[in-house]
C-alpha positions in Angstrom: 189.3 28.1 146.2 191.5 31.0 147.4 191.8 32.9 144.3 195.9 34.2 143.0 194.7 37.6 144.6 194.6 36.3 147.8 197.1 36.9 150.6 199.5 33.9 152.2 197.9 33.9 155.0 194.2 34.7 153.6 194.1 30.7 151.7 195.9 30.2 154.6 194.0 30.6 156.9 190.6 30.4 154.3 192.9 26.3 153.7 192.4 25.8 157.2 196.1 26.3 158.4 197.7 28.1 160.5 199.2 31.7 158.3 202.9 30.8 159.9 206.3 32.6 158.9 207.4 28.7 156.4 203.9 28.5 155.3 203.7 31.9 153.8 207.2 32.3 152.5 207.2 28.8 150.6 203.4 30.2 149.0 205.2 33.7 147.6 207.8 31.4 146.3 205.5 29.2 144.7 202.7 31.0 143.7 206.2 33.8 141.8 208.2 30.9 140.0 204.4 29.3 138.1 206.7 26.1 137.4 208.1 22.9 138.9 210.3 23.1 142.4 212.4 20.0 144.4 212.9 21.1 147.8 216.7 22.7 147.5 215.1 25.0 144.9 212.5 26.6 147.1 215.0 26.5 150.2 217.3 28.0 147.2 214.4 30.7 146.8 214.2 31.2 150.3 217.5 32.4 151.1 217.8 34.7 147.9 214.8 36.5 148.8 215.7 36.5 152.8 213.9 33.9 154.2 215.9 31.4 155.8 214.1 27.9 157.3 215.7 25.1 157.3 214.9 21.1 155.3 212.6 20.3 157.5 210.7 23.1 158.6 210.6 23.5 154.6 209.3 20.1 153.6 207.0 20.1 156.5 205.3 22.9 154.6 204.9 21.2 151.3 203.7 18.8 153.2 201.0 20.8 155.1 200.1 23.1 151.7 199.4 19.6 149.5 197.4 18.4 152.2 195.3 21.2 151.6 195.6 20.4 148.2 197.2 24.0 147.4 200.1 21.8 146.2 201.0 18.9 144.3 203.5 17.1 144.5 204.6 15.3 141.2 207.0 11.6 140.1 208.2 14.1 136.6 211.6 11.5 136.6 212.8 8.9 138.7 214.7 10.2 142.2 213.6 14.0 141.3 209.9 15.2 143.8 208.8 18.5 142.5 206.8 20.9 144.6 204.5 23.3 142.4 201.4 25.6 143.3 198.8 24.4 142.3 195.9 26.3 144.6 193.4 23.8 144.5 192.4 23.8 140.8 192.4 20.7 138.2 196.1 21.1 137.2 197.6 18.1 134.8 200.9 17.3 133.3 202.1 15.1 130.3 205.8 14.9 130.8 208.7 13.3 128.8 209.9 10.8 129.2 213.6 10.8 127.4 213.4 14.4 127.4 212.2 15.7 130.5 209.9 17.7 129.3 206.6 18.8 131.0 203.7 19.3 128.5 199.7 21.2 130.0 197.4 18.4 129.5 193.6 19.6 129.0 191.5 19.7 132.0 188.3 19.2 129.2 189.7 15.4 128.4 190.7 14.2 131.9 187.3 15.2 132.5 185.6 13.2 130.6 188.0 9.9 131.4 187.1 10.0 134.2 183.4 10.1 133.9 184.1 7.6 131.2 185.3 5.5 133.9 182.9 6.2 135.9 180.2 4.4 133.5 182.4 2.0 132.5 183.2 0.2 136.0 181.7 2.3 138.2 184.4 4.5 140.1 184.7 7.6 141.4 188.2 8.7 140.0 189.9 11.6 142.2 192.4 13.3 140.0 192.9 17.0 140.2 197.1 16.6 139.4 197.6 13.8 137.0 200.7 13.5 135.2 200.9 10.7 132.4 204.2 10.3 132.2 205.7 9.0 128.0 207.4 10.5 124.8 206.3 12.8 123.1 206.0 12.5 119.3 208.5 15.6 118.5 210.5 14.7 121.4 214.1 16.6 120.7 215.7 13.5 122.3 214.8 10.8 119.5 
């Protein structure tokens, strides 16, 4: 699994992808935010850092990075697709559908659930990035 101190070039090569300027720039952008970003936010962030790539290039890069498990794509609310650097680790969220807040979900809890599904149903769940939506108990919008 790529470590956060690896250069974008090393991360890409270790994942079997060519280290293009666009891929390196998107990795740096996502790593530096530690947050979910829409494509528009990624493009704006790249422009602010002096890199200028068109929307189709950014979509293609995000798709490539997602395909090798470096980036997670989520729909956190209707119409909003966001991307996040995950670097091939298990990464889960709870998403409040009322206020939109995102909370971390403990991987141990998810792994226990996955084990239980396997025991009861003989089904192997592949969940490296899970988003569960609902309404949080103390939602400020409720």
